[in-house]
N, C-alpha and C positions, 0 to 999 in steps of 0.2 A: 533606861531600862531595856530597850530593845538591843542596844549595843552589848549590855551585860549578858543577855540571853544568847546572842550570837557568839560572843567570846567563849562562854561556857560550852556551847555546842561544839565549837572548834576544838576546845580542849578535850572534849570527850571523843571526838572523831579522830583527832590526830594520833593518839596512841594506837587506835585500831589500824590506822594506815601504816604506822611504823611496824606494828606486829605483822601485818600482811606482807610488807616488804621483807621483813626478817625471815618469815616462813618461805617466801619465794627464793631468797638468797640461800637459805639452808637447803631447800630442795634442789636448787641448781647446783650447789656445792656437792651435795650427796650424789647427784647424777653424774657430775664431772668426775668425782672420785671413783664411782662404779665403772665408768668408761675407762679411766686410767688403769684401774686394777685389771681390767680385761686385757690390756696391752702388755702387762708384765710377763716376761718369760718365766715359766715355771720349770722347776727341776724335780728332784726326787721327792717322793711322799715320805712323811714322817709321822709317827704316832707320838702324840704328847701324853700328858697325864690324863686328860679327859677327851681331847679332840684330835682330829686328823689335821695335818698341816702339809703345805707344799713349799719347798725351798724356792725362793725368788732369786734367780741367778744373777740379776742385774741390780738388785737393791741391797744396800749395805748400811751399816750404822756406825757412828762414831760418837764418843762422849764429848760434850762441850767442855772446854777449859774455862777458867774464870774469865769473865768479861769478854768472852768470845762470841761472835755471831755464828749462826749456823753455816753461813757461806765460808767463814774463816775455818771452821772445823772441817768442812768438806775439803777445802784446799789443803789443810794440814794432813788429811788422809790420802792426799795424792790424786784427788779427783776434782780439781778446780774446774768449774763450769758445769758440774753435774747438776741434775734437777733435784731440788729439795722436794721430798715427798711429804714428810710430816715430822713432828718432834714428839717425843715421849719423855717428859721431864727433861733431863740433861742429854738424852740420846737424840741424835739427829739422823733420820733415815733419808737416804738419797738414792736416786737412780743414776747408775753409771752407764757409760757406753760399752763397757766390757762385761763379760760374764765370768763368774768364778764358782768353784765348788763351794760346798757348805763347810768352810773352815775359817777359824779366826786367823787373820793375818796381821802382820806388822808393817806399818809404813813409818820407818824410823822408830821413834818411841811411842807411836800411836797405834792402838789396837783398833782394827777394823773388823766389825762383826757381821756375819751373814744374817739374813732375815728370812722369815717365812710368812705365809698367809694362812689364817685359820680357814679351813674348808667350809665350816659351818657358818661362821659369822662374817668372814671377809676382813677381820681385824688383822693388821700387820703385827708381827712379833719379832723380837731380836733374840737370836741364839747366842747365849753367853759363852759357850764353849764348855759348859759343865753338864754333867749327867747325874741324875738321881737314880740310884739303883737299890732295889730291895732284894738282896740275895736270899735264897732259901735257907742258907746257913751262913752266919756271919764269919765263920772260919774260912770261907772261900773268898773273902773280899780281896786279898792280895792275888790269889790265883786267877780270879776273874780279870784283873787288869793285866796280867802277864802276857806280853807279846801282842797287845792289842793297840798300842799307841795312846793309852790313857794312863794317868797317874792318880793314885788315891789321894784325896785332899783331906777328908775327914770321915770317920765312921761314927755313927750314932747307934750303938747297940740297943739302947732303950726304944728306939724307933724302928729298929731292924732296917736301917738305911745307910747307904754309903754314897758320898759325893766324890765323883771323879772329874778330873780336868782332861780335856782332849788335847793332845800334843799338837804342835805346829804341823801343818800339812796333812792332818788326818781329817777326813770328811765326817762331819758330825752325823749326817744321815746314815752313812754306812755303819759307823760304830754303834749307833743306837739300834739299828736293825739287827746287828750281830749279837748285841747284848740281849735283846728281846727274844732271840732264838736260842740263847744259851740255856740248857736245862738246869743249870745251877742258879738261874735268876728267876725270881717270881715276877718282878716288873722292872722296867728300865725306860727312862724317857729323858730327852734333853731339857735343860732349863730354858724356858722361853719367857721373855718379858713382853707381855701384851699391854699391860696397863701400868702406869706409874702415877702414884699419888703425889701431887705437888702440894707442899704445905701452904696454907693460906696466910 
């Protein structure tokens, strides 16, 4: 009887101990992440749909290919040995030793995306190279793109919105700021992937 009571007591105490260790590990992980975020070099400020962001000049993202590890994806992007920061679904975010402007670049047939940090939440996001623009007049959609280093992908008149893709070598922060200052534009912001839902 005493053995049964002791065994039951241990079963009740053990989960509490595991939960405590889990909380300590999570807190330690959160403080390590906060410390790491402070060391990341920040570039230009960017206005998103709802929040403010800062470009991270040394952090990039690449999409995983089938049956590829994050380390293999980073090597394919031309940054073998770079530090893995986090993954968002199939996107691998990593810290490089080099700094680059906020534009999508190619490493062979691989697209390497710039990243940002949300100034309010500290969440990292990936710049896809696309912009979502709400023109004051949909008839200006082509003129807005003219001479700017962007191309119109798709217009949605019912939503009063136009999607543009930023061309190679064009800084996304600069073009977003220029569009936001354009009197023909009601709103403009870069597409930023902050959260990815992974099917269960």
